[in-house]
PQR file of N, CA, C, O and H, with PARSE charges and radii, in Angstrom:
ATOM      1  N   MET A   1     -65.101  87.241  76.522 -0.4000 1.5000
ATOM      2  CA  MET A   1     -66.198  88.123  76.184 -0.0000 2.0000
ATOM      3  C   MET A   1     -66.929  87.531  74.986  0.5500 1.7000
ATOM      4  O   MET A   1     -66.293  87.066  74.040 -0.5500 1.4000
ATOM      5  N   SER A   2     -68.244  87.543  75.020 -0.4000 1.5000
ATOM      6  CA  SER A   2     -69.027  86.948  73.936 -0.0000 2.0000
ATOM      7  C   SER A   2     -68.993  87.841  72.698  0.5500 1.7000
ATOM      8  O   SER A   2     -68.640  89.018  72.772 -0.5500 1.4000
ATOM      9  H   SER A   2     -68.761  87.920  75.789  0.4000 1.0000
ATOM     10  N   ALA A   3     -69.364  87.265  71.572 -0.4000 1.5000
ATOM     11  CA  ALA A   3     -69.359  88.009  70.315 -0.0000 2.0000
ATOM     12  C   ALA A   3     -70.360  89.153  70.344  0.5500 1.7000
ATOM     13  O   ALA A   3     -70.099  90.218  69.785 -0.5500 1.4000
ATOM     14  H   ALA A   3     -69.651  86.309  71.512  0.4000 1.0000
ATOM     15  N   ALA A   4     -71.505  88.945  70.990 -0.4000 1.5000
ATOM     16  CA  ALA A   4     -72.516  90.009  71.066 -0.0000 2.0000
ATOM     17  C   ALA A   4     -72.012  91.183  71.906  0.5500 1.7000
ATOM     18  O   ALA A   4     -72.210  92.340  71.533 -0.5500 1.4000
ATOM     19  H   ALA A   4     -71.717  88.080  71.444  0.4000 1.0000
ATOM     20  N   ALA A   5     -71.369  90.896  73.024 -0.4000 1.5000
ATOM     21  CA  ALA A   5     -70.834  91.967  73.868 -0.0000 2.0000
ATOM     22  C   ALA A   5     -69.698  92.692  73.165  0.5500 1.7000
ATOM     23  O   ALA A   5     -69.568  93.911  73.272 -0.5500 1.4000
ATOM     24  H   ALA A   5     -71.208  89.957  73.326  0.4000 1.0000
ATOM     25  N   ASN A   6     -68.879  91.935  72.448 -0.4000 1.5000
ATOM     26  CA  ASN A   6     -67.772  92.548  71.720 -0.0000 2.0000
ATOM     27  C   ASN A   6     -68.288  93.480  70.634  0.5500 1.7000
ATOM     28  O   ASN A   6     -67.755  94.577  70.467 -0.5500 1.4000
ATOM     29  H   ASN A   6     -68.985  90.945  72.362  0.4000 1.0000
ATOM     30  N   SER A   7     -69.307  93.074  69.895 -0.4000 1.5000
ATOM     31  CA  SER A   7     -69.849  93.929  68.841 -0.0000 2.0000
ATOM     32  C   SER A   7     -70.544  95.155  69.436  0.5500 1.7000
ATOM     33  O   SER A   7     -70.521  96.231  68.840 -0.5500 1.4000
ATOM     34  H   SER A   7     -69.741  92.183  70.031  0.4000 1.0000
ATOM     35  N   PHE A   8     -71.162  94.995  70.611 -0.4000 1.5000
ATOM     36  CA  PHE A   8     -71.778  96.140  71.278 -0.0000 2.0000
ATOM     37  C   PHE A   8     -70.734  97.206  71.580  0.5500 1.7000
ATOM     38  O   PHE A   8     -70.939  98.379  71.267 -0.5500 1.4000
ATOM     39  H   PHE A   8     -71.181  94.120  71.096  0.4000 1.0000
ATOM     40  N   TRP A   9     -69.615  96.810  72.188 -0.4000 1.5000
ATOM     41  CA  TRP A   9     -68.587  97.784  72.555 -0.0000 2.0000
ATOM     42  C   TRP A   9     -67.893  98.360  71.332  0.5500 1.7000
ATOM     43  O   TRP A   9     -67.497  99.526  71.340 -0.5500 1.4000
ATOM     44  H   TRP A   9     -69.449  95.857  72.442  0.4000 1.0000
ATOM     45  N   ARG A  10     -67.738  97.567  70.285 -0.4000 1.5000
ATOM     46  CA  ARG A  10     -67.131  98.098  69.054 -0.0000 2.0000
ATOM     47  C   ARG A  10     -68.002  99.180  68.451  0.5500 1.7000
ATOM     48  O   ARG A  10     -67.488 100.164  67.920 -0.5500 1.4000
ATOM     49  H   ARG A  10     -68.060  96.620  70.278  0.4000 1.0000
ATOM     50  N   LEU A  11     -69.311  99.014  68.524 -0.4000 1.5000
ATOM     51  CA  LEU A  11     -70.231  99.976  67.937 -0.0000 2.0000
ATOM     52  C   LEU A  11     -70.408 101.219  68.809  0.5500 1.7000
ATOM     53  O   LEU A  11     -70.416 102.337  68.294 -0.5500 1.4000
ATOM     54  H   LEU A  11     -69.728  98.214  68.955  0.4000 1.0000
ATOM     55  N   TRP A  12     -70.549 101.040  70.108 -0.4000 1.5000
ATOM     56  CA  TRP A  12     -70.944 102.135  70.993 -0.0000 2.0000
ATOM     57  C   TRP A  12     -69.822 102.744  71.813  0.5500 1.7000
ATOM     58  O   TRP A  12     -70.078 103.674  72.579 -0.5500 1.4000
ATOM     59  H   TRP A  12     -70.543 100.132  70.526  0.4000 1.0000
ATOM     60  N   ARG A  13     -68.586 102.263  71.688 -0.4000 1.5000
ATOM     61  CA  ARG A  13     -67.489 102.766  72.519 -0.0000 2.0000
ATOM     62  C   ARG A  13     -67.305 104.275  72.369  0.5500 1.7000
ATOM     63  O   ARG A  13     -67.361 104.996  73.365 -0.5500 1.4000
ATOM     64  H   ARG A  13     -68.378 101.509  71.066  0.4000 1.0000
ATOM     65  N   TRP A  14     -67.091 104.763  71.167 -0.4000 1.5000
ATOM     66  CA  TRP A  14     -66.800 106.185  70.985 -0.0000 2.0000
ATOM     67  C   TRP A  14     -68.012 107.086  71.174  0.5500 1.7000
ATOM     68  O   TRP A  14     -67.857 108.170  71.735 -0.5500 1.4000
ATOM     69  H   TRP A  14     -67.046 104.178  70.358  0.4000 1.0000
ATOM     70  N   PRO A  15     -69.215 106.702  70.737 -0.5600 1.5000
ATOM     71  CA  PRO A  15     -70.366 107.547  71.079  0.2800 2.0000
ATOM     72  C   PRO A  15     -70.577 107.690  72.589  0.5500 1.7000
ATOM     73  O   PRO A  15     -70.945 108.766  73.063 -0.5500 1.4000
ATOM     74  N   LEU A  16     -70.348 106.616  73.343 -0.4000 1.5000
ATOM     75  CA  LEU A  16     -70.472 106.706  74.805 -0.0000 2.0000
ATOM     76  C   LEU A  16     -69.398 107.620  75.398  0.5500 1.7000
ATOM     77  O   LEU A  16     -69.686 108.410  76.297 -0.5500 1.4000
ATOM     78  H   LEU A  16     -70.050 105.742  72.958  0.4000 1.0000
ATOM     79  N   VAL A  17     -68.172 107.516  74.903 -0.4000 1.5000
ATOM     80  CA  VAL A  17     -67.088 108.382  75.394 -0.0000 2.0000
ATOM     81  C   VAL A  17     -67.414 109.845  75.116  0.5500 1.7000
ATOM     82  O   VAL A  17     -67.267 110.691  75.998 -0.5500 1.4000
ATOM     83  H   VAL A  17     -67.938 106.874  74.173  0.4000 1.0000
ATOM     84  N   LEU A  18     -67.858 110.146  73.895 -0.4000 1.5000
ATOM     85  CA  LEU A  18     -68.184 111.530  73.557 -0.0000 2.0000
ATOM     86  C   LEU A  18     -69.395 112.025  74.345  0.5500 1.7000
ATOM     87  O   LEU A  18     -69.447 113.197  74.719 -0.5500 1.4000
ATOM     88  H   LEU A  18     -67.978 109.458  73.180  0.4000 1.0000
ATOM     89  N   GLY A  19     -70.366 111.153  74.602 -0.4000 1.5000
ATOM     90  CA  GLY A  19     -71.520 111.537  75.405 -0.0000 2.0000
ATOM     91  C   GLY A  19     -71.149 111.841  76.846  0.5500 1.7000
ATOM     92  O   GLY A  19     -71.623 112.822  77.420 -0.5500 1.4000
ATOM     93  H   GLY A  19     -70.323 110.201  74.298  0.4000 1.0000
ATOM     94  N   LEU A  20     -70.305 111.004  77.431 -0.4000 1.5000
ATOM     95  CA  LEU A  20     -69.849 111.258  78.804 -0.0000 2.0000
ATOM     96  C   LEU A  20     -69.000 112.524  78.887  0.5500 1.7000
ATOM     97  O   LEU A  20     -69.091 113.279  79.855 -0.5500 1.4000
ATOM     98  H   LEU A  20     -69.920 110.208  76.965  0.4000 1.0000
ATOM     99  N   LEU A  21     -68.180 112.748  77.872 -0.4000 1.5000
ATOM    100  CA  LEU A  21     -67.362 113.966  77.829 -0.0000 2.0000
ATOM    101  C   LEU A  21     -68.258 115.199  77.746  0.5500 1.7000
ATOM    102  O   LEU A  21     -68.018 116.185  78.443 -0.5500 1.4000
ATOM    103  H   LEU A  21     -68.106 112.135  77.086  0.4000 1.0000
ATOM    104  N   SER A  22     -69.276 115.154  76.912 -0.4000 1.5000
ATOM    105  CA  SER A  22     -70.211 116.280  76.783 -0.0000 2.0000
ATOM    106  C   SER A  22     -70.985 116.507  78.080  0.5500 1.7000
ATOM    107  O   SER A  22     -71.194 117.647  78.494 -0.5500 1.4000
ATOM    108  H   SER A  22     -69.471 114.353  76.346  0.4000 1.0000
ATOM    109  N   THR A  23     -71.407 115.422  78.712 -0.4000 1.5000
ATOM    110  CA  THR A  23     -72.139 115.544  79.973 -0.0000 2.0000
ATOM    111  C   THR A  23     -71.286 116.189  81.053  0.5500 1.7000
ATOM    112  O   THR A  23     -71.759 117.054  81.791 -0.5500 1.4000
ATOM    113  H   THR A  23     -71.237 114.495  78.375  0.4000 1.0000
ATOM    114  N   SER A  24     -70.032 115.770  81.146 -0.4000 1.5000
ATOM    115  CA  SER A  24     -69.160 116.372  82.160 -0.0000 2.0000
ATOM    116  C   SER A  24     -68.907 117.842  81.848  0.5500 1.7000
ATOM    117  O   SER A  24     -68.787 118.657  82.763 -0.5500 1.4000
ATOM    118  H   SER A  24     -69.649 115.067  80.547  0.4000 1.0000
ATOM    119  N   GLY A  25     -68.825 118.187  80.573 -0.4000 1.5000
ATOM    120  CA  GLY A  25     -68.639 119.594  80.205 -0.0000 2.0000
ATOM    121  C   GLY A  25     -69.849 120.443  80.542  0.5500 1.7000
ATOM    122  O   GLY A  25     -69.709 121.567  81.025 -0.5500 1.4000
ATOM    123  H   GLY A  25     -68.922 117.525  79.830  0.4000 1.0000
ATOM    124  N   LEU A  26     -71.036 119.911  80.292 -0.4000 1.5000
ATOM    125  CA  LEU A  26     -72.249 120.660  80.625 -0.0000 2.0000
ATOM    126  C   LEU A  26     -72.385 120.860  82.128  0.5500 1.7000
ATOM    127  O   LEU A  26     -72.713 121.955  82.585 -0.5500 1.4000
ATOM    128  H   LEU A  26     -71.150 118.999  79.900  0.4000 1.0000
ATOM    129  N   LEU A  27     -72.133 119.810  82.891 -0.4000 1.5000
ATOM    130  CA  LEU A  27     -72.212 119.938  84.353 -0.0000 2.0000
ATOM    131  C   LEU A  27     -71.152 120.888  84.882  0.5500 1.7000
ATOM    132  O   LEU A  27     -71.415 121.675  85.792 -0.5500 1.4000
ATOM    133  H   LEU A  27     -71.866 118.921  82.520  0.4000 1.0000
ATOM    134  N   SER A  28     -69.961 120.816  84.318 -0.4000 1.5000
ATOM    135  CA  SER A  28     -68.887 121.705  84.747 -0.0000 2.0000
ATOM    136  C   SER A  28     -69.228 123.167  84.439  0.5500 1.7000
ATOM    137  O   SER A  28     -68.947 124.055  85.243 -0.5500 1.4000
ATOM    138  H   SER A  28     -69.747 120.177  83.579  0.4000 1.0000
ATOM    139  N   ALA A  29     -69.830 123.410  83.281 -0.4000 1.5000
ATOM    140  CA  ALA A  29     -70.206 124.777  82.925 -0.0000 2.0000
ATOM    141  C   ALA A  29     -71.280 125.326  83.865  0.5500 1.7000
ATOM    142  O   ALA A  29     -71.332 126.527  84.129 -0.5500 1.4000
ATOM    143  H   ALA A  29     -70.059 122.688  82.628  0.4000 1.0000
ATOM    144  N   LEU A  30     -72.122 124.444  84.358 -0.4000 1.5000
ATOM    145  CA  LEU A  30     -73.205 124.899  85.235 -0.0000 2.0000
ATOM    146  C   LEU A  30     -72.751 125.180  86.662  0.5500 1.7000
ATOM    147  O   LEU A  30     -73.241 126.124  87.283 -0.5500 1.4000
ATOM    148  H   LEU A  30     -72.080 123.468  84.143  0.4000 1.0000
ATOM    149  N   VAL A  31     -71.829 124.386  87.195 -0.4000 1.5000
ATOM    150  CA  VAL A  31     -71.567 124.461  88.633 -0.0000 2.0000
ATOM    151  C   VAL A  31     -70.184 124.957  89.023  0.5500 1.7000
ATOM    152  O   VAL A  31     -69.926 125.156  90.210 -0.5500 1.4000
ATOM    153  H   VAL A  31     -71.432 123.620  86.691  0.4000 1.0000
ATOM    154  N   SER A  32     -69.293 125.161  88.076 -0.4000 1.5000
ATOM    155  CA  SER A  32     -67.944 125.548  88.502 -0.0000 2.0000
ATOM    156  C   SER A  32     -67.499 126.836  87.821  0.5500 1.7000
ATOM    157  O   SER A  32     -68.146 127.348  86.908 -0.5500 1.4000
ATOM    158  H   SER A  32     -69.502 124.999  87.112  0.4000 1.0000
ATOM    159  N   ASP A  33     -66.378 127.332  88.301 -0.4000 1.5000
ATOM    160  CA  ASP A  33     -65.806 128.559  87.767 -0.0000 2.0000
ATOM    161  C   ASP A  33     -64.294 128.365  87.700  0.5500 1.7000
ATOM    162  O   ASP A  33     -63.751 127.503  88.390 -0.5500 1.4000
ATOM    163  H   ASP A  33     -65.852 126.917  89.043  0.4000 1.0000
ATOM    164  N   GLY A  34     -63.618 129.148  86.884 -0.4000 1.5000
ATOM    165  CA  GLY A  34     -62.167 129.016  86.767 -0.0000 2.0000
ATOM    166  C   GLY A  34     -61.793 127.837  85.912  0.5500 1.7000
ATOM    167  O   GLY A  34     -62.038 127.837  84.706 -0.5500 1.4000
ATOM    168  H   GLY A  34     -64.059 129.848  86.323  0.4000 1.0000
ATOM    169  N   TRP A  35     -61.185 126.805  86.535 -0.4000 1.5000
ATOM    170  CA  TRP A  35     -60.758 125.633  85.769 -0.0000 2.0000
ATOM    171  C   TRP A  35     -61.945 124.916  85.142  0.5500 1.7000
ATOM    172  O   TRP A  35     -61.809 124.289  84.091 -0.5500 1.4000
ATOM    173  H   TRP A  35     -60.986 126.805  87.515  0.4000 1.0000
ATOM    174  N   GLY A  36     -63.110 125.006  85.781 -0.4000 1.5000
ATOM    175  CA  GLY A  36     -64.312 124.373  85.245 -0.0000 2.0000
ATOM    176  C   GLY A  36     -64.754 124.982  83.927  0.5500 1.7000
ATOM    177  O   GLY A  36     -65.292 124.289  83.063 -0.5500 1.4000
ATOM    178  H   GLY A  36     -63.221 125.515  86.634  0.4000 1.0000
ATOM    179  N   ASP A  37     -64.526 126.287  83.774 -0.4000 1.5000
ATOM    180  CA  ASP A  37     -64.843 126.926  82.497 -0.0000 2.0000
ATOM    181  C   ASP A  37     -63.945 126.387  81.390  0.5500 1.7000
ATOM    182  O   ASP A  37     -64.397 126.150  80.270 -0.5500 1.4000
ATOM    183  H   ASP A  37     -64.089 126.850  84.476  0.4000 1.0000
ATOM    184  N   TRP A  38     -62.691 126.199  81.710 -0.4000 1.5000
ATOM    185  CA  TRP A  38     -61.770 125.638  80.715 -0.0000 2.0000
ATOM    186  C   TRP A  38     -62.143 124.205  80.381  0.5500 1.7000
ATOM    187  O   TRP A  38     -62.129 123.822  79.211 -0.5500 1.4000
ATOM    188  H   TRP A  38     -62.324 126.391  82.620  0.4000 1.0000
ATOM    189  N   TRP A  39     -62.476 123.405  81.387 -0.4000 1.5000
ATOM    190  CA  TRP A  39     -62.874 122.021  81.134 -0.0000 2.0000
ATOM    191  C   TRP A  39     -64.148 121.972  80.288  0.5500 1.7000
ATOM    192  O   TRP A  39     -64.257 121.159  79.370 -0.5500 1.4000
ATOM    193  H   TRP A  39     -62.487 123.715  82.337  0.4000 1.0000
ATOM    194  N   ALA A  40     -65.109 122.843  80.598 -0.4000 1.5000
ATOM    195  CA  ALA A  40     -66.352 122.884  79.825 -0.0000 2.0000
ATOM    196  C   ALA A  40     -66.064 123.241  78.372  0.5500 1.7000
ATOM    197  O   ALA A  40     -66.609 122.620  77.460 -0.5500 1.4000
ATOM    198  H   ALA A  40     -65.021 123.504  81.344  0.4000 1.0000
ATOM    199  N   TRP A  41     -65.222 124.226  78.156 -0.4000 1.5000
ATOM    200  CA  TRP A  41     -64.883 124.637  76.793 -0.0000 2.0000
ATOM    201  C   TRP A  41     -64.229 123.490  76.034  0.5500 1.7000
ATOM    202  O   TRP A  41     -64.583 123.216  74.888 -0.5500 1.4000
ATOM    203  H   TRP A  41     -64.780 124.731  78.897  0.4000 1.0000
ATOM    204  N   LEU A  42     -63.286 122.829  76.668 -0.4000 1.5000
ATOM    205  CA  LEU A  42     -62.575 121.723  76.016 -0.0000 2.0000
ATOM    206  C   LEU A  42     -63.495 120.524  75.783  0.5500 1.7000
ATOM    207  O   LEU A  42     -63.524 119.968  74.686 -0.5500 1.4000
ATOM    208  H   LEU A  42     -62.999 123.052  77.599  0.4000 1.0000
ATOM    209  N   SER A  43     -64.242 120.129  76.807 -0.4000 1.5000
ATOM    210  CA  SER A  43     -65.048 118.911  76.681 -0.0000 2.0000
ATOM    211  C   SER A  43     -66.279 119.097  75.800  0.5500 1.7000
ATOM    212  O   SER A  43     -66.821 118.112  75.299 -0.5500 1.4000
ATOM    213  H   SER A  43     -64.218 120.581  77.699  0.4000 1.0000
ATOM    214  N   LEU A  44     -66.731 120.324  75.598 -0.4000 1.5000
ATOM    215  CA  LEU A  44     -67.826 120.555  74.657 -0.0000 2.0000
ATOM    216  C   LEU A  44     -67.312 120.833  73.250  0.5500 1.7000
ATOM    217  O   LEU A  44     -68.031 120.613  72.275 -0.5500 1.4000
ATOM    218  H   LEU A  44     -66.290 121.124  76.004  0.4000 1.0000
ATOM    219  N   GLY A  45     -66.094 121.306  73.133 -0.4000 1.5000
ATOM    220  CA  GLY A  45     -65.520 121.576  71.815 -0.0000 2.0000
ATOM    221  C   GLY A  45     -64.954 120.344  71.145  0.5500 1.7000
ATOM    222  O   GLY A  45     -64.972 120.240  69.919 -0.5500 1.4000
ATOM    223  H   GLY A  45     -65.509 121.484  73.925  0.4000 1.0000
ATOM    224  N   LEU A  46     -64.454 119.412  71.930 -0.4000 1.5000
ATOM    225  CA  LEU A  46     -63.842 118.208  71.356 -0.0000 2.0000
ATOM    226  C   LEU A  46     -64.835 117.361  70.560  0.5500 1.7000
ATOM    227  O   LEU A  46     -64.490 116.939  69.457 -0.5500 1.4000
ATOM    228  H   LEU A  46     -64.440 119.496  72.926  0.4000 1.0000
ATOM    229  N   PRO A  47     -66.043 117.086  71.050 -0.5600 1.5000
ATOM    230  CA  PRO A  47     -66.992 116.332  70.220  0.2800 2.0000
ATOM    231  C   PRO A  47     -67.356 117.060  68.922  0.5500 1.7000
ATOM    232  O   PRO A  47     -67.560 116.418  67.891 -0.5500 1.4000
ATOM    233  N   VAL A  48     -67.440 118.387  68.963 -0.4000 1.5000
ATOM    234  CA  VAL A  48     -67.724 119.148  67.747 -0.0000 2.0000
ATOM    235  C   VAL A  48     -66.569 118.999  66.756  0.5500 1.7000
ATOM    236  O   VAL A  48     -66.794 118.843  65.556 -0.5500 1.4000
ATOM    237  H   VAL A  48     -67.274 118.908  69.800  0.4000 1.0000
ATOM    238  N   ALA A  49     -65.340 119.047  67.259 -0.4000 1.5000
ATOM    239  CA  ALA A  49     -64.172 118.873  66.388 -0.0000 2.0000
ATOM    240  C   ALA A  49     -64.140 117.466  65.792  0.5500 1.7000
ATOM    241  O   ALA A  49     -63.803 117.301  64.620 -0.5500 1.4000
ATOM    242  H   ALA A  49     -65.157 119.174  68.234  0.4000 1.0000
ATOM    243  N   VAL A  50     -64.484 116.461  66.577 -0.4000 1.5000
ATOM    244  CA  VAL A  50     -64.512 115.082  66.078 -0.0000 2.0000
ATOM    245  C   VAL A  50     -65.575 114.937  64.994  0.5500 1.7000
ATOM    246  O   VAL A  50     -65.329 114.306  63.967 -0.5500 1.4000
ATOM    247  H   VAL A  50     -64.758 116.595  67.530  0.4000 1.0000
ATOM    248  N   MET A  51     -66.752 115.515  65.214 -0.4000 1.5000
ATOM    249  CA  MET A  51     -67.814 115.429  64.200 -0.0000 2.0000
ATOM    250  C   MET A  51     -67.427 116.162  62.928  0.5500 1.7000
ATOM    251  O   MET A  51     -67.711 115.680  61.831 -0.5500 1.4000
ATOM    252  H   MET A  51     -66.952 116.027  66.049  0.4000 1.0000
ATOM    253  N   ALA A  52     -66.784 117.318  63.051 -0.4000 1.5000
ATOM    254  CA  ALA A  52     -66.346 118.054  61.865 -0.0000 2.0000
ATOM    255  C   ALA A  52     -65.292 117.264  61.108  0.5500 1.7000
ATOM    256  O   ALA A  52     -65.322 117.208  59.879 -0.5500 1.4000
ATOM    257  H   ALA A  52     -66.553 117.710  63.941  0.4000 1.0000
ATOM    258  N   TRP A  53     -64.363 116.655  61.828 -0.4000 1.5000
ATOM    259  CA  TRP A  53     -63.327 115.852  61.179 -0.0000 2.0000
ATOM    260  C   TRP A  53     -63.941 114.665  60.449  0.5500 1.7000
ATOM    261  O   TRP A  53     -63.551 114.363  59.321 -0.5500 1.4000
ATOM    262  H   TRP A  53     -64.338 116.701  62.827  0.4000 1.0000
ATOM    263  N   CYS A  54     -64.893 113.993  61.077 -0.4000 1.5000
ATOM    264  CA  CYS A  54     -65.549 112.846  60.432 -0.0000 2.0000
ATOM    265  C   CYS A  54     -66.368 113.275  59.223  0.5500 1.7000
ATOM    266  O   CYS A  54     -66.508 112.504  58.273 -0.5500 1.4000
ATOM    267  H   CYS A  54     -65.210 114.238  61.993  0.4000 1.0000
ATOM    268  N   ALA A  55     -66.909 114.482  59.237 -0.4000 1.5000
ATOM    269  CA  ALA A  55     -67.715 114.959  58.114 -0.0000 2.0000
ATOM    270  C   ALA A  55     -66.845 115.359  56.928  0.5500 1.7000
ATOM    271  O   ALA A  55     -67.261 115.191  55.781 -0.5500 1.4000
ATOM    272  H   ALA A  55     -66.796 115.109  60.008  0.4000 1.0000
ATOM    273  N   TRP A  56     -65.644 115.887  57.178 -0.4000 1.5000
ATOM    274  CA  TRP A  56     -64.835 116.424  56.085 -0.0000 2.0000
ATOM    275  C   TRP A  56     -63.751 115.503  55.581  0.5500 1.7000
ATOM    276  O   TRP A  56     -63.316 115.650  54.439 -0.5500 1.4000
ATOM    277  H   TRP A  56     -65.306 116.024  58.110  0.4000 1.0000
ATOM    278  N   VAL A  57     -63.304 114.579  56.369 -0.4000 1.5000
ATOM    279  CA  VAL A  57     -62.251 113.661  55.928 -0.0000 2.0000
ATOM    280  C   VAL A  57     -62.916 112.495  55.204  0.5500 1.7000
ATOM    281  O   VAL A  57     -63.735 111.789  55.792 -0.5500 1.4000
ATOM    282  H   VAL A  57     -63.657 114.460  57.297  0.4000 1.0000
ATOM    283  N   PRO A  58     -62.572 112.288  53.934 -0.5600 1.5000
ATOM    284  CA  PRO A  58     -63.211 111.182  53.207  0.2800 2.0000
ATOM    285  C   PRO A  58     -62.772 109.828  53.747  0.5500 1.7000
ATOM    286  O   PRO A  58     -61.605 109.634  54.087 -0.5500 1.4000
ATOM    287  N   ARG A  59     -63.705 108.904  53.821 -0.4000 1.5000
ATOM    288  CA  ARG A  59     -63.401 107.538  54.269 -0.0000 2.0000
ATOM    289  C   ARG A  59     -62.874 106.740  53.101  0.5500 1.7000
ATOM    290  O   ARG A  59     -63.313 106.914  51.964 -0.5500 1.4000
ATOM    291  H   ARG A  59     -64.653 109.061  53.544  0.4000 1.0000
ATOM    292  N   GLN A  60     -61.937 105.868  53.386 -0.4000 1.5000
ATOM    293  CA  GLN A  60     -61.452 104.971  52.358 -0.0000 2.0000
ATOM    294  C   GLN A  60     -62.432 103.816  52.235  0.5500 1.7000
ATOM    295  O   GLN A  60     -62.936 103.306  53.236 -0.5500 1.4000
ATOM    296  H   GLN A  60     -61.580 105.727  54.310  0.4000 1.0000
ATOM    297  N   SER A  61     -62.699 103.404  50.988 -0.4000 1.5000
ATOM    298  CA  SER A  61     -63.623 102.301  50.802 -0.0000 2.0000
ATOM    299  C   SER A  61     -62.981 101.006  51.271  0.5500 1.7000
ATOM    300  O   SER A  61     -61.769 100.819  51.162 -0.5500 1.4000
ATOM    301  H   SER A  61     -62.290 103.818  50.175  0.4000 1.0000
ATOM    302  N   SER A  62     -63.813 100.117  51.792 -0.4000 1.5000
ATOM    303  CA  SER A  62     -63.295  98.864  52.328 -0.0000 2.0000
ATOM    304  C   SER A  62     -63.177  97.791  51.247  0.5500 1.7000
ATOM    305  O   SER A  62     -62.732  96.678  51.529 -0.5500 1.4000
ATOM    306  H   SER A  62     -64.797 100.269  51.880  0.4000 1.0000
ATOM    307  N   GLY A  63     -63.571  98.113  50.015 -0.4000 1.5000
ATOM    308  CA  GLY A  63     -63.448  97.164  48.936 -0.0000 2.0000
ATOM    309  C   GLY A  63     -64.594  96.178  48.844  0.5500 1.7000
ATOM    310  O   GLY A  63     -64.484  95.161  48.160 -0.5500 1.4000
ATOM    311  H   GLY A  63     -63.932  99.017  49.787  0.4000 1.0000
ATOM    312  N   ARG A  64     -65.688  96.465  49.520 -0.4000 1.5000
ATOM    313  CA  ARG A  64     -66.857  95.559  49.490 -0.0000 2.0000
ATOM    314  C   ARG A  64     -67.795  95.952  48.384  0.5500 1.7000
ATOM    315  O   ARG A  64     -68.831  95.313  48.198 -0.5500 1.4000
ATOM    316  H   ARG A  64     -65.778  97.292  50.075  0.4000 1.0000
TER
END
């Protein structure tokens, strides 16, 4: 894998995962019932929890 492709995936891996998770939750909330409601709740709540965790947990400095 080239350096450019590697840096692309390092940067966009988790935003793409969270975006796909949110998309599946939105579609599930629109078209399904029962287990789909649970999946929608989980898949839409998880990105919010990740963003809250990233906002409140202090990052360690890299020493640069």
